ZAMARGU-4260 file (C-alpha; in steps of 0.2 Angstrom, whole numbers, plus 5000, padded with zeros to 4 digits):
<rodrens>
0) 5449/4669/5366 | 5457/4686/5365 | 5468/4690/5351 | 5486/4690/5357 | 5492/4703/5345
5) 5478/4716/5342 | 5484/4730/5330 | 5502/4725/5332 | 5514/4736/5322 | 5531/4741/5323
10) 5542/4757/5325 | 5556/4758/5313 | 5571/4769/5319 | 5585/4777/5310 | 5597/4763/5315
15) 5585/4750/5306 | 5579/4742/5321 | 5560/4739/5322 | 5553/4739/5339 | 5536/4731/5341
20) 5522/4741/5347 | 5504/4738/5352 | 5496/4752/5344 | 5496/4762/5328 | 5505/4778/5328
25) 5503/4794/5318 | 5514/4797/5303 | 5523/4811/5312 | 5527/4799/5326 | 5534/4787/5313
30) 5544/4801/5305 | 5551/4806/5323 | 5557/4788/5326 | 5564/4787/5309 | 5576/4801/5312
35) 5582/4794/5329 | 5591/4779/5336 | 5581/4765/5345 | 5583/4765/5364 | 5595/4751/5364
40) 5606/4760/5350 | 5605/4777/5359 | 5610/4769/5376 | 5625/4760/5368 | 5630/4776/5359
45) 5629/4785/5376 | 5640/4772/5384 | 5653/4773/5371 | 5652/4792/5372 | 5655/4792/5391
50) 5669/4778/5389 | 5678/4789/5376 | 5678/4804/5387 | 5684/4794/5402 | 5698/4787/5391
55) 5703/4805/5386 | 5701/4811/5404 | 5713/4797/5410 | 5726/4801/5397 | 5725/4820/5402
60) 5727/4815/5420 | 5742/4804/5416 | 5734/4788/5422 | 5742/4772/5414 | 5732/4763/5401
65) 5721/4749/5408 | 5723/4731/5401 | 5708/4719/5397 | 5695/4717/5384 | 5689/4733/5375
70) 5672/4731/5384 | 5681/4729/5401 | 5693/4744/5397 | 5678/4755/5393 | 5668/4751/5408
75) 5683/4752/5420 | 5689/4768/5413 | 5673/4776/5418 | 5673/4769/5435 | 5692/4774/5437
80) 5690/4791/5431 | 5675/4795/5441 | 5684/4788/5456 | 5700/4799/5453 | 5689/4815/5450
85) 5680/4811/5467 | 5696/4809/5476 | 5703/4825/5469 | 5688/4835/5475 | 5690/4827/5492
90) 5708/4833/5492 | 5703/4850/5487 | 5690/4851/5501 | 5703/4845/5514 | 5716/4858/5508
95) 5704/4872/5508 | 5698/4868/5526 | 5715/4865/5534 | 5724/4882/5531 | 5734/4881/5547
100) 5751/4873/5549 | 5745/4865/5565 | 5731/4856/5555 | 5745/4847/5545 | 5756/4844/5560
105) 5741/4836/5569 | 5737/4825/5553 | 5755/4819/5553 | 5754/4814/5571 | 5736/4806/5571
110) 5733/4803/5553 | 5717/4813/5555 | 5711/4831/5553 | 5703/4840/5568 | 5684/4838/5568
115) 5683/4857/5572 | 5690/4861/5555 | 5676/4853/5546 | 5687/4841/5536
</rodrens>
């Protein structure tokens, strides 16, 4: 029967988490890991950073605060802010591509911009 755990070892990261590995790593690789967060903690930190940036951006844009759990707000704020920015970019494109008064008059009458205008 084959050994189920040949040369099993673990890589200990800065955060203290030990990740099991199936081979022995060099001392320099172990030192590299000791100065970095494990993949799970690194990902959590990145999500928290994006959420904080989104909350700051929402405040800057004057968006109202969201209600819900801390985790729900963090996730929803990144979604809402990304959506808001995408809409703003779309609006800027429309404005840039509809320079004529007739473009806006036609829009008011039909609810659409002329296809020739590229909007």
